[in-house]
BAZAKE-15962 format. One record per residue (C-alpha): x, y, z. Coordinates in steps of 0.2 Angstrom, whole numbers, padded with zeros to 4 digits, always signed. Layout:
BEGIN
XYZ ...
***
This chain:
BEGIN
+0002-0001+0000 +0014+0012+0005 +0023+0007-0011 +0006+0011-0022 +0004+0028-0013 +0023+0034-0016 +0020+0028-0033 +0004+0039-0037 +0011+0054-0026 +0028+0052-0040 +0015+0054-0055 +0015+0072-0061 -0005+0081-0060 -0014+0077-0074 -0016+0097-0078 +0003+0097-0072 +0006+0086-0085 -0006+0093-0097 +0003+0110-0096 +0020+0102-0100 +0012+0096-0115 +0004+0111-0120 +0020+0122-0118 +0029+0107-0131 +0017+0109-0143 +0017+0128-0142 +0035+0129-0144 +0032+0119-0159 +0025+0135-0168 +0036+0148-0167 +0025+0161-0177 +0011+0161-0165 +0026+0163-0149 +0033+0177-0159 +0016+0187-0163 +0011+0184-0145 +0026+0186-0137 +0040+0195-0145 +0031+0206-0156 +0024+0218-0140 +0041+0215-0131 +0052+0222-0147 +0038+0236-0149 +0039+0240-0130 +0058+0241-0130 +0058+0254-0146 +0048+0264-0138 +0059+0263-0122 +0074+0267-0129 +0070+0283-0140 +0072+0295-0129 +0059+0308-0136 +0045+0295-0131 +0049+0299-0112 +0043+0316-0112 +0027+0320-0105 +0014+0328-0118 +0001+0338-0115 -0009+0327-0128 -0006+0312-0119 -0014+0321-0104 +0003+0323-0096 +0008+0305-0100 +0023+0301-0112 +0023+0290-0128 +0029+0275-0119 +0017+0277-0101 +0003+0280-0115 +0006+0263-0125 +0014+0252-0110 -0005+0249-0106 -0009+0247-0125 +0004+0234-0126 +0000+0223-0111 -0017+0223-0116 -0014+0217-0133 -0005+0203-0125 -0018+0196-0115 -0031+0199-0126 -0022+0191-0141 -0019+0176-0131 -0034+0172-0120 -0047+0180-0135 -0040+0175-0150 -0028+0160-0149 -0034+0150-0135 -0053+0150-0141 -0046+0142-0159 -0035+0131-0150 -0051+0122-0139 -0061+0122-0154 -0051+0113-0162 -0049+0100-0148 -0066+0098-0149 -0068+0099-0166 -0056+0083-0169 -0065+0074-0156 -0050+0077-0142 -0062+0083-0129 -0072+0069-0133 -0061+0054-0133 -0053+0060-0115 -0070+0055-0106 -0066+0038-0107 -0051+0041-0099 -0045+0045-0083 -0043+0061-0086 -0056+0077-0089 -0056+0086-0104 -0059+0099-0091 -0041+0097-0086 -0034+0098-0105 -0045+0115-0103 -0038+0121-0089 -0019+0117-0093 -0021+0128-0107 -0029+0142-0097 -0016+0139-0086 -0002+0141-0098 -0007+0155-0108 -0012+0165-0093 +0005+0162-0086 +0013+0167-0101 +0002+0185-0100 +0008+0189-0083 +0025+0184-0085 +0023+0193-0103 +0016+0209-0094 +0031+0208-0081 +0044+0210-0095 +0034+0224-0104 +0035+0232-0089 +0054+0227-0083 +0064+0229-0098 +0059+0247-0098 +0064+0251-0083 +0080+0243-0084 +0084+0252-0102 +0081+0269-0090 +0061+0272-0091 +0053+0274-0074 +0039+0261-0064 +0022+0265-0066 +0016+0277-0055 +0009+0265-0044 +0016+0246-0048 +0001+0238-0036 -0011+0245-0045 -0005+0240-0060 -0003+0223-0055 -0023+0224-0049 -0025+0230-0067 -0016+0216-0077 -0025+0205-0064 -0043+0211-0069 -0041+0212-0087 -0035+0193-0088 -0050+0187-0079 -0062+0198-0091 -0053+0190-0106 -0052+0173-0100 -0071+0177-0099 -0072+0183-0116 -0062+0168-0125 -0073+0155-0116 -0088+0163-0122 -0079+0164-0141 -0075+0145-0137 -0091+0141-0133 -0101+0147-0147 -0090+0145-0160 -0094+0127-0170 -0074+0125-0177 -0058+0130-0173 -0059+0140-0191 -0074+0150-0183 -0068+0153-0167 -0052+0160-0174 -0061+0173-0184 -0074+0177-0169 -0057+0182-0159 -0048+0188-0173 -0063+0204-0174 -0066+0204-0155 -0047+0207-0152 -0047+0220-0165 -0060+0226-0156 -0051+0226-0139 -0036+0233-0147 -0046+0250-0154 -0055+0254-0140 -0037+0252-0129 -0030+0266-0140 -0019+0255-0152 -0021+0265-0167 -0028+0281-0160 -0024+0287-0142 -0040+0287-0131 -0035+0307-0125 -0037+0310-0146 -0055+0303-0148 -0071+0311-0150 -0079+0312-0134 -0094+0299-0142 -0082+0286-0147 -0072+0289-0131 -0088+0284-0122 -0093+0270-0134 -0075+0263-0130 -0078+0263-0110 -0090+0252-0113 -0079+0238-0120 -0066+0228-0111 -0051+0235-0119 -0055+0253-0117 -0060+0249-0097 -0043+0240-0095 -0033+0253-0103 -0043+0264-0089 -0037+0257-0073 -0019+0254-0083 -0018+0275-0087 -0023+0279-0068 -0009+0266-0063 +0003+0276-0073 -0004+0291-0066 -0004+0283-0048 -0023+0286-0044 -0035+0271-0040 -0044+0263-0052 -0059+0271-0058 -0076+0260-0052 -0085+0263-0069 -0070+0253-0078 -0070+0238-0064 -0089+0239-0067 -0089+0237-0085 -0077+0223-0084 -0087+0214-0070 -0100+0213-0082 -0092+0207-0097 -0085+0193-0086 -0101+0190-0078 -0110+0191-0097 -0095+0179-0106 -0094+0168-0091 -0112+0164-0091 -0113+0163-0109 -0097+0150-0108 -0105+0139-0096 -0120+0137-0101 -0117+0134-0119 -0100+0124-0118 -0102+0106-0125 -0086+0094-0127 -0091+0087-0143 
***
């Protein structure tokens, strides 16, 4: 009996083993790794190295170009992982019958999806840390309040996970999931100010963007850059999107 227990204890937990397996599969897709990790970090480093991007500008509400676009790059990375890439991978597993076949094994299909969520969430948090730390090493300042910034990362990540889960649940195929996720991420990026900074948006456009998770998330990050507490409206918007998306995902998701 003792030997059996020792053998069972030495075996990796199913989720832990699947995380390692999913990480190996991810490493076989260099284009995906470059797109979701290397591109935003490279853009961040370029911005950090340019002296002109460190100067506070009135057009950006008193923030520098780097301070304005750091939150956007974090949102870009988190949403790309959780809303575009992850739903397509999970829908592909369902489409190919992998989730159905796992029902006949001791490993729950939920363990596979949980492993993917943990893997991509961990990568998102690590990438967010790199986006902050590397420019600091290059001479830039830390966000005005690092704790508020960390909270913004967590709250935004949870909201994007719920949104990605709803895409995963509703999309019948992997291609459809990737397509919906791509449209959703472009909306999130625009509302966060990727192409048009939020400070120069017309009032009506900024109001609409504030009701989108990307716009609400960038509000949290921007306040953190200014050492200000998170705006309650942004927290409320993200909470509503998380609740609604999570409910849709739970009620509509099918293993096959």
